[in-house]
N, C-alpha and C positions, 0 to 999 in steps of 0.2 A: 799309270793305268791308262788304256784308252776307252774312250766311252763305252764302246761296244764290251770290253772286259767286265766294265764295272756294272752294266747293265745285266749281264749274263748274272754275276755275283748277286747282285739284287733280285732276280728271279729266284735263283737257288736260295737265299734266305728265306724269301717268301714261301717257297714250296716247303722247306724245313719248318718253317713256323706253322704252316697248313698242316703239317704232319704231325706236329706236336699238339696242335689244338685238336686235330682229330682223334689222336691218341687218348687224350684227356676226355672228351666227349664220350668215346669207346669205353672207356674205364667206367664212367659214372652208367651208361646205358646199360652194362653188363652185369651189374650189381643185381642180385637177386631181389632187392628190395625196391628197384627203380621198375616203375610201371607206366611210364608217360612217354608214349611215344611222340607225341606232339612236340613238346619240349625238345627231344632230340632232334627231330627234324627241322624244328626252327633254328636251333643252335647250330646246326650243320649248314644250312642255308644262310645263315649270319656269317660264321666263321668264313666260310668258302668266298661269300660276297665281299667281306671287308679286305681280305688277302687280295683278291683278285681286282677290285677296286685300284689298289694301290698298284699292282704288277699286271695289267691287262693282258700283255702277250703270254703271260704263264697261265691263263685262266683255267686250262686243261688238266696241267699238272697238279696246279691246288686243289682244285675240284675232287680229283683221284686222291691227292694225299689227305684231304681231309676225311673224304668218305670212306675210303677202302679200310681205315682201323677197325672201323665199327663193325664191318662184316667179318674181318679178321678175329677179333675178339669173339664175336658170336659163333664162329665156325670153331674156333680152338677151345672155347670153354664149354659149349652146349653142343656142338656138332650140327649146327642150324645154319640154313643159307637164307631165312627168311629176311634177314636184315639188310639184303643185298640192294632194296629200295634206297637204303641210307645214301648210297654212291650217286642214286640219280638226284636226290635231293641236294647232295654237294655240287653236283654237276650244274643244277639249275643255278643255285646259288652263285656259283663260280661264272657261270655264263653272264647272268644279270650284272655281277660286278664288274666284269670284264668289258662287258658293253657300255656300262656308265663310266667307267674309268677311262676308255678310248675317246667316249663322246666329249668329256671333261677334258681330255688333254686337246681334242681339236678345238674345242671353243677357247680356250686359253691361248692357245699357239697361232 
């Protein structure tokens, strides 16, 4: 397999892993006994940042994959869109992770 093809597969794997992490975060956040938005926001930033650090060029897809499940769970379960800010937190984390990842790659190369 070419280097380009394997890079695409790794980007896809990072997006799928981000989606899995986002779904887990969304599940916890959607519980009626959970009332800690700060922890949810920190988890979104951290998860998106770490996956984007590993695959910087896929930062946007990773940010969306991590953040959108939180919104989807809340819309489906409660009919509320007020958690849409979760996607912003995930995108910020992904942007930071992607930037750091690119900088690290440049400094090593």
